[in-house]
C-alpha positions in Angstrom: 68.3 168.2 103.2 70.3 167.0 106.1 73.6 165.3 104.9 75.0 162.8 107.3 77.7 163.1 109.2 81.7 162.3 109.1 81.2 160.1 111.7 78.3 159.0 110.7 80.3 157.9 107.0 83.2 156.3 109.1 81.2 154.6 111.3 79.1 152.8 108.6 82.3 151.7 106.8 83.6 150.6 109.2 80.9 147.9 109.5 80.6 147.1 106.3 84.1 146.2 105.8 83.5 144.3 109.6 80.7 142.7 107.7 82.9 141.5 104.2 86.1 140.2 107.2 83.6 138.4 108.9 82.0 136.5 105.2 85.1 135.9 104.4 86.1 134.4 107.3 83.3 131.9 108.1 82.7 130.4 104.9 80.1 128.3 104.3 79.7 124.2 104.2 81.4 122.5 101.5 79.5 119.5 100.1 81.5 117.1 97.9 80.4 114.0 95.7 82.6 110.7 96.3 84.4 109.4 92.6 84.1 106.1 92.5 86.8 105.7 90.9 88.9 107.4 93.1 87.4 105.8 96.1 88.1 102.6 97.5 87.4 100.4 100.8 90.2 97.6 101.5 89.6 95.3 104.5 91.9 93.6 105.8 92.7 90.3 108.8 94.5 87.2 109.6 94.1 83.9 108.1 95.2 81.1 110.8 97.9 83.4 111.4 99.4 82.0 107.9 98.6 85.6 105.5 97.0 89.0 105.6 94.6 89.0 103.0 92.3 92.0 101.9 89.4 92.3 99.5 88.6 96.3 98.1 84.9 97.5 98.1 84.9 100.2 95.3 82.0 101.5 93.4 81.7 103.3 96.3 78.5 106.7 96.3 78.8 109.5 99.0 78.3 113.1 99.6 80.3 114.5 102.3 80.3 117.7 103.1 82.9 119.6 105.1 82.9 122.7 106.7 86.3 123.7 107.7 85.2 126.6 110.7 82.7 124.5 112.6 84.1 120.8 112.7 80.8 119.1 113.9 78.4 120.5 111.1 80.4 118.6 108.7 78.9 115.0 108.2 79.5 111.3 105.8 77.2 109.0 104.5 78.2 105.8 102.0 76.8 103.5 100.1 78.9 100.5 98.9 77.6 98.1 96.4 78.4 94.8 97.2 78.7 94.2 93.2 81.8 96.5 93.6 83.6 93.7 96.0 86.8 92.4 94.5 89.2 90.0 96.5 90.5 89.3 92.6 89.2 84.9 93.4 86.7 84.8 91.1 85.4 81.7 93.6 86.5 83.4 97.0 84.1 86.8 95.6 81.1 83.9 95.0 81.8 82.6 98.6 82.0 85.9 100.2 78.3 87.2 98.8 76.9 83.8 99.2 74.2 83.9 102.4 77.7 82.8 104.0 78.7 85.9 104.8 77.6 89.0 103.6 74.4 87.2 101.5 74.1 90.3 98.7 71.0 88.8 96.7 69.0 89.9 100.1 71.3 92.5 101.6 72.8 94.3 98.2 74.6 97.1 99.9 76.5 98.6 102.8 76.5 101.5 104.2 77.6 104.1 106.6 76.4 107.5 108.0 78.2 109.5 110.2 76.4 111.0 113.2 79.5 113.0 114.4 82.0 114.7 112.8 84.9 116.1 115.4 88.6 118.1 115.0 91.4 115.8 116.4 94.7 117.3 115.8 96.0 119.3 112.6 94.9 118.2 109.9 93.0 114.6 111.8 89.3 114.3 112.0 86.9 111.7 114.4 84.6 110.6 112.0 81.8 108.9 114.3 78.8 107.1 112.6 76.4 104.1 112.0 77.6 100.5 109.8 75.4 98.8 108.4 75.5 95.5 106.9 72.9 92.9 106.8 71.0 95.0 108.5 72.6 95.1 111.2 74.1 99.0 112.6 76.7 99.4 114.3 79.0 102.5 116.0 82.1 102.8 113.9 84.6 105.0 114.9 87.3 106.2 111.8 89.8 108.1 112.6 90.8 110.3 109.9 93.5 112.2 107.7 92.8 115.3 105.5 94.6 114.5 102.6 94.1 117.9 100.4 91.2 120.0 100.1 91.8 122.9 97.4 91.5 122.8 93.4 91.6 119.5 91.0 94.3 120.7 88.3 92.5 118.7 85.8 89.2 119.3 86.3 89.2 122.8 88.2 86.6 121.6 90.6 86.8 122.1 94.1 87.7 118.6 95.6 88.5 117.2 99.1 90.8 114.1 99.5 90.0 111.7 102.6 92.1 108.4 104.4 90.0 106.8 107.0 90.7 103.6 109.0 89.0 101.7 111.6 89.0 98.3 113.2 85.2 96.6 113.7 84.4 92.3 114.6 83.0 91.2 111.9 80.9 88.6 113.8 78.8 92.2 115.3 78.0 92.3 111.8 77.0 88.3 110.8 80.2 87.8 109.3 81.3 85.3 111.6 82.5 82.3 109.7 85.8 80.7 111.1 86.0 83.3 114.6 88.5 83.0 116.7 90.5 80.6 113.9 90.3 82.9 111.0 90.1 86.8 113.2 86.8 88.5 114.3 89.0 91.8 113.9 89.2 93.1 110.7 91.0 96.8 110.0 89.6 98.7 107.3 91.4 101.2 104.7 90.0 103.8 103.0 91.0 106.5 101.0 88.7 108.8 98.5 88.3 112.1 96.0 85.7 113.6 96.3 84.1 116.9 94.0 81.9 119.7 94.1 80.3 121.5 91.9 82.6 124.3 90.2 82.3 127.8 91.4 
């Protein structure tokens, strides 16, 4: 019976070691589900120059795929039900949901789907995607910060946290009432916490 040479065994061991190292170095993409309780979209604008009101969009649903080794393979999909819109003033909520603005009965949700994700410096990402409101779709760029990625101290699940910001024109989405006295530009500030299945 032919016995493998020492050189063959050493080479096989080296190949196995390299394969294990490569597997550790190139982790698979992780899919995170957004936690609505820890996800908020804040919209801010100038009101005749006197004040800078905000409204909140809660009850977000979405999925984030993060690939630390190949950022361009990452992606984001978010749905914002307009039932989660909150200005803290009931009458203003009703006005925003009316056909003067979001027409929520006909268009009950807004969506965002990324088209590209790029590295933008240490802990930073540039997320470009399609924002759809009232069946009108426009490209939006989210300047994104990776807050923390790791095991959540309470649930122990793999968890990722991100903040992002963007500026859009509301008139681009059929929301232009009172422009220009009430600012057309809207500042969006987003924070989210998302978890993956326990390992």
